[in-house]
N, C-alpha and C positions, 0 to 999 in steps of 0.2 A: 608545370603543365601536366595533365593526367596522361597516363599511358593509353595509346589508342587500342592496343591489343587487349589490355585489361578491361577497358571500357566496353569494347566490342563483345568480349566474352560475358560481361555483366548483362548488357542489353540482350545479347543472343541467348543467354540462359533463360531469361524470363520470357523472351519471345518464343523460344522453343517450348516452354511450358504452356504458353498461350496457344501455340499452334497445335500442341497435343490435345488440349481441351477443345480446340476448334474441330479437330479430327473426330473426337469423341462425339461432339455435337452433330457433325454431319453423318456419322455412322448411325447414331440414334435416330436422326431424322429420316434417313432412308429405310431404316428398320421399321419404324413406326408408320411412316407415310408412303414408302416406296418412291417411285419416280413417276409422277402423274400430274394432274392439273393443280393439285394443292401445293406440291413442292415447287412446281414451275412458277406458280403465282407468288409464293413466298420468296423464292430465289430472285425473281425480277424486282419485287418490292424492296428487298434488302440491298440488292445490287445498285438500285437507283440511288438510295440514300448513301451507300458507301462510295459511289462514284463522286458525289459532291463532297463527301468527307475527304477523299484523297485530293481533291482539287483545292478546297479551302482550308481544311484542317491539318493537312500533312505537308503536301508538296510546296505550293507557292507561298503559303503563309509563313511556314517555318523558314523557308529559304530567304524570305525578305525580312522577317522579324528577328531571327536569331543573330545574324551578324551585326545588325544595328543595335540590338539590345546589349550584346556583348561589348560593343564599342563604347556605349554610354556607361555601362557598369564599370568597365576597366578604366575609362578615361575621366568620368565625372562623378563616380561614386553611386552608392546605393540609393540615395535620396532622389537624384535625378532619374535613375533607372526606374524607380517605383512610379515616378510621375509619368514616364513614358508608358509603363505597363498599364496604368489606370486609363490613360487616354486611348490606348490601343484596345483594351478590354471593352470600353464603352462603345467605341466605333464598331468593333467586331460584333458585339452583342446586337446592336441596332441593325446592322446589315444582314446578319443571318436570320434574325426574327422576321424582317420584312421579306427576305428572299423565301423563307420557309412558308410563310403565309401565301405568297404568290404561287408557289409550287403546289401546295395543298389544294388551293382553289381550282387551278387549271390542270390538275393531275390527269384526269381522263384524256384531255386533248394531247398532253405531252406523251402519255402512254401509247396513244395511237401511232405516234411517230416513232417511239422507241421500239415497239414490238409490232411491226407491220403484219406479222403472221397471225396475231391474235384477232379473232372475230369480236368486234366491239359489242355484239349482242350475246356473246357467250358467257357462261358462268365463270370461266377462267378469267376473263377480262374484268368482270364485276368484282371478283374476289381480290384480284391484283390491285385494283383501284383502292378498295377499302384498306388492304394491308399497307399499301404505300402511304396512305394518309396517316395511318397510325405510326409507321416507322419513321417518316421523314423528320419530325421534330427532334429525333435523335441527333440530327446534324447540328442543331444549336448547342447541345450539350457537349458533343464530341469536339466541336470547334473550340469551345472554352477549355476543354481538357487539354487539347493540343497546345493552346497558348500557355497554360500553366506548366505543361510538360517541357516546353521550350525554355521557360525560366529555370526549371530544375536542371535541365541538361546543360545550360550555360554555367551553372554552379557545379557541374560535374556530378550531379545526382541523377544517375541513370536507372537505378534499380526500380524505384517506385513507379515512375512513369511507364516503364516497360511492363511491370507486373499488373497494373490496374486494367490494362487493355484485355485481360483475360476475363473480366467480369461479364461481358456480353455472353461469352460461351458458358460461363457458370450459370447465369440466369436462364439461358436457353435450355441447358441440360436439365436443370431443375423443372422447367416447364414441361419438357418432353417426358421426363420420368413421371411427373404427376399425372399428365394426360394419359399415359400408357397404363398406369396403375388403376385409374378410375374408368378406363375404357372409353375415353372421350372420343367424339367423332373427329374425323380428319379436319373438318371445317373449324371446329372449336379449337383444335390443337394449334393450327396456324395462327389463329387470332390470339391465343394465349402467348405464343412465342413473340408475336409482334409487340404486344403490350409489355412483355418482360424486357425486350430490347430497349424500349424507352426508359424503363426504370433502371436498367443497368447503366445508362448514360447519366442519370441523376446521381447514382451512387459514385460513379467514377469521378465526376466533376467535383462532388463534395469532398472526396478524399484528397484530390490534388489541390483544391482550394486551401484546405487546412495545412497541406504540406508546404505551400509557398508562404503561408503565414508564419510557420515555424522558422522559415529562413529569413524572416524580417520584411517580407513583402505583403502588401495588402491591396485589395482592389475595391473600388466603389464606382458607381455609375456617375459619370461626369457628362452633362449635356453638351458643354462647350468642349468637345473632344477633337475638333478638326484643327489640330495644331500643325506647325510646319513639319515636325517630326513624323506625325501620323500621315500627313500629305506625302512626304518623301517615301515612307514605307509603302503606302498604297500605290503610288505611281510606279515604284519599282516592283510591286507585287503584280500589277496588271499583266505584264508579259508572262510572268510565271503562271498566273491563273490560266491564261490562254494556252500556254505550253502544256500544263497539267490537264486542262480541259480537252485539248486536242488529243492528248495521249489517252485519256479515259474514253474519248470517243471511239477508240479502237474497240474497247470492251462493249460499248453500247452497240456498235455496228455488228460485232460478233453475236450479241444477244438477239438483235433484230433479224439477222440471217438465220440464227438457230431457231427462231420462232416459226419458221416455215418447215422445219424438220418435224418428224413425228412427236407427239406428246411425250414428255419425259426427256427429250433431247437437251433442253436447257438445263435441267437438273444434272444430267450426266456430264455435260461439258463443264458445268460449274464445279462438280466434284473433281473432275480432272484438273481444273485450274487450282482448286484447293490443294491437291497433291503437289502440284508444281510450285504453288506459293509457299509451301512448307519450307523448303531449303532457301528459297528467295527471301522470305520474311526473316528466317533465322539468321542468315549470313549477310545477304545484301543490305537489308534494312539495318541490321545491327551494326555492321561496319560503317555504313554511311552515316548513321546517327551518331556514332562515336567520332567519326572523322570531321563532321561539319563544324562543331565548336572549336576543335583543334586547328583546323585549316583556317577558320575565321580569325583566330588569335594570331596565327602565323602571318596571315595577310596584313593584319594591323601592325605587327612588329616587323613586317617585310623580311621575315625569315623564310625565304623560299626553299632553301636547302632542307630545313627540317620538314617543311610541308611536303616536299617531294618524297623524302624518306618515309614519312608516315603513310602517304598514299601507296607507295610501293609495298610496304609491309601489309597494309590492308588488302591490297590486290593479290599478293602472294598467298596470304592466308585464305582468302575467299576462293581463289581459283583451285586450290588443293581440294577443298571439299566439294565445290560446285562441279568440277570436271568429273569426279567420281559419281556424284549424285546423278548427273546427266547420263552417264554410262549405265548406271543401275536402272534408271527409269526407262531407258530405251530397250535394254536387254530383258528386264524383268517386269515390264509394264503390266501385263495381264495378271501374273501371279500376285503382284503387289496390290492391284485394284481388288482382286478377289478376296484377299486376306483382310483388307481394310474395310471394304464396303459390302461384300456379298453375304447378306443375311436377311432374314425377314422377307419383306416384299421386294427386295432388290435382288433380281435373279441374274442368270448367266448372260442373257441378252444385253442387259444393262452393263454388265461387266465388259463385254466386248466393245460396246460403244464408248464407255469411259476410257478403256485402255487405248483405243485409237486416238482419242483426244489427248491423253497423257503423253503419248509418243510425240505428237505434234507440238505440244507445249514445251516438252523437255528439250527439244532441239534448240530452242531459243534461251534456255536457262542461263548459260554463261553470259549471253548478251544482256539479259535483264540485270544481272549483277554488275556487269561493267557499266551499264547505264547509270545505275545507282551510285557507283563509286565515282565515276568521272563527272557526274552532274554536280557533285560537291565542290569541284574545282570552280565551276562557274558561279555557284551559289555563294561560296566563300569570297569570291572576287566581286560579289554584288552584281553579277551579270545574269539577268534572267531573260534577256532578249534572244541571245544566241540559241538556247534550247528550244525557243518557240519555233524558229525556222526549221530546226531539225525534226521537231515533233510533227509539224504540219506535213513535211515531206514523208515522214514515216506513216502517217495516217492515210495519206493519199495512196501510198504503196499498198497498205493493208486493204483499203477499199477496192482497189483494182484487182488485187490477187484474190479477194473473196469472191468476186463475181466470176473470175476465170476458173478458180480451182474447186470451189465448194460443190458445183454441180457434178464433178467427177470424183472428188475425194471425200465428200460428205463431212463426217465428224472430224476426221483427221485433217481435212482441209481447213476447217474453221480455226483449229489450233495452230496449224502450220503457218497460215497467213499472219497470225499475230506474232509468231516467232520470227518470221522473215522480216517483218517490219521492225521488230526490236533489234535485229542484227544490223539493219541499215542505220538505225538510230545510234546504236553503240559505236559503229564505225565512224560516223560523223562527229560524235562527241570526242572520241579519242583523237581523231586527226586534227581537230582545231583546238584541243586543250593546251597545246604548247604556247599559244598566245597569252594564256593566263598563268600558266605554271610550267616552267621548263623541267621536264622529267628526264632524268638520265637513266636509261635502261642499260645496266651493266651486263657483261657477258655471262656472269654467274646467274643473274636473274633470268635471262633468256634461257639459259640451260635448264634451270629449274622448271620453267613453264613447259619447255619441250619434253622434259623427262616425264612430267605429268600427263601430257598428251600421249606420249608413247605408252605409258603404263595404262592409260585408258583403253587404247586399242587392244592390248593384251587382255585386260580385264573383260572387255566386251566379248571377245572370242571365247573366253572361259565361261562367262555367265550364260551366253547364248547357247553354248554346248550343253551346259547343265540344265538349262530350261527345256531344251528339246528332249533331253534324255529323261528327266525326272518329273516335269510338270505336266499335269493334265487337269482340266476343270472338273473331271469326275473323281478326283481323289476322295476317298471314303470319309472318314471322320474329319471334322473341321480342324482338330488338333494336328492332323497329318499335314494340312496345308501350312499351318504355322511352322511346323518343323522343317518342311521342305523349303519354304521360302526363306525362313530364318537361316538355314544352313547355306543356301545358295548366296544369300546376301553377305553372310559372314565370310565365306570363302572369297567372295569378290572384294571385300574390304582388305583382306590379307594379301590377295594377289596384287591389288592396286598399290598398297603401301610398299610391299617389298619389291615390286617391279620399278616403282619410282626410285627407291633406294639403289637398286642394282644399276639402273640406267645412269643415275647421277654418279655412282662410283666408277662406272666405265668411262664417263666423261671426265673423271678425276676432279670432281667438284669438292671443294674444301669442306662444305657442310652437308655431306651426304647422309649423316646420321640424324634422321628426322626425329628420333626419339629424344634428342638433346635440345635443350632450350636455345642454344646458340644457333641452331639451324634456322630459327625463325627470326 
């Protein structure tokens, strides 16, 4: 069985590369276009396609497909597994094509519900409709890519699936660079990006298709694809789709509420979410992606002790990085946003808005990661119903909080409500996970977590003091901002690391030397 830590670092490394490219794409976008009607329209169009990608292509589908495919592959052999793959491929292709056609036809009506603050007669609304219709077929391609990635992950091939997800950013960066060089209009630029997003999906799907062929799998369209196995997968997938859909509804509600705020707010809140998604995608997604096939195999073999051990290792690794990242984003939110985004048409006012949203999102960052990790327990146990209940409760909490807090807290409130609902969701998943997998929390494990929390408090005090003393938005040369923020962040890393070590040593923890492999 593959090492979870090694697999997580493999996936995390490539996701980190993808996130860095995504940052570069966002930085170039606000540099070229600023935060206005064009970026708001593009963000909404891409977010709509990505919402259904997360529902169909990532969450519910993989949660239902991967454990069953793994069971057939390990129990009945590659031939039977390939038959299941062909049937599922045919069914998935048919469903997403029909779904995409329906969305494209009725996109204006759907958009009216999605962004209530957009005037249906405005230029922004018309541009968003056109961009959405161009981008949405990307769902077909990314759904097939996710299916092929699931096959490769089952075979413990994590590198290529994680790497190809950077193609959308690469294509977008190329388009932005080209449009900037030829001095294209803002309208032409957003259309070019939308078209290139579609072509990135074609490229990604093609690469992964050839990758599974090299592993001895092939797919073809089979009209008689409604087999008992596909039926079983779909029936088990329905609760997961509802759960993922309900959770993604959080983001759509956020976008709808944000559409009532001044023009550019949607772009700023999206940039804040991007900054928040960077550690979440690198750590939470990486570890959960590596955990799911391992936990699925453990459930098949009924090796609950190994499953519990792998989960705790993933939890400990994730929390060490996430607790520090949360601390850094709360303490240094505005300086980090200024260094990452402030250039070109993105000014200091947009920095303040984005920084407020970053602080709100970062409060829930540990909860997002815990949700990712503990969801794998339910998915590996082929239980997709329980997360539905928790997701519905979380979304109701989010909706209520949005209407209560946003009028007073504005941009910070939009992000904070999402974080609070995520915290409730994580608590519920953790409290009921014992019914699927008995997790033994040793005294040493608890000590390590509390040491990290104590170190975070110390690190926040130090970082906040440095920020108040050395940071000002009016710093002269841009290189000065890099030096000041880089120095504060580096000192924060050292303070957090050695504070954790010191607290663990004071508690007489056996593995307080975090620089040694045995500590993890």
